[in-house]
C-alpha positions, 0 to 999 in steps of 0.5 A, a space after each residue: 224199298 228205295 235207299 236215298 231221299 231222291 229215290 223216295 221222292 221219285 217214287 212219290 212223283 211217279 205215283 202222282 203222275 201215274 194217277 193223273 195219267 190214268 185219270 186222263 186216259 179214262 176220260 178219253 175212253 169215256 168221251 169216245 164212248 159218249 161219241 159212239 153212243 151219240 153216233 148210234 142214236 143218229 143225233 147230229 148235234 150231240 155227235 158234233 159236240 161230243 166229237 169236238 170235246 173228244 178231239 180237244 181231249 185227244 189233242 191235250 193228251 197228245 201235247 203231254 205225250 200221253 197218247 201217240 200222235 199217230 193214234 190221235 190222227 187215226 182216231 180223229 180221222 175215223 170219228 170224223 168219217 163216222 160223223 160225216 156218214 151220219 150227216 149224209 144219211 
């Protein structure tokens, strides 16, 4: 157990941040799954809207350093190529 008031406060802050970060990361996974389901159903409109919301959430997570910038770039690139493959077929 922490000994000082500041250490106790830091534990509280860390727990709050952890819960908030887990919520955001869980939402990212959900949005990615929704996009992939839309791609499998070959629905162009749904895929485009779900991709834009997914990319927006990724960029926000990148801004707060929850997700590494290279990972965001990789996800955006792969998802965009999936979307373009639907439009071409």
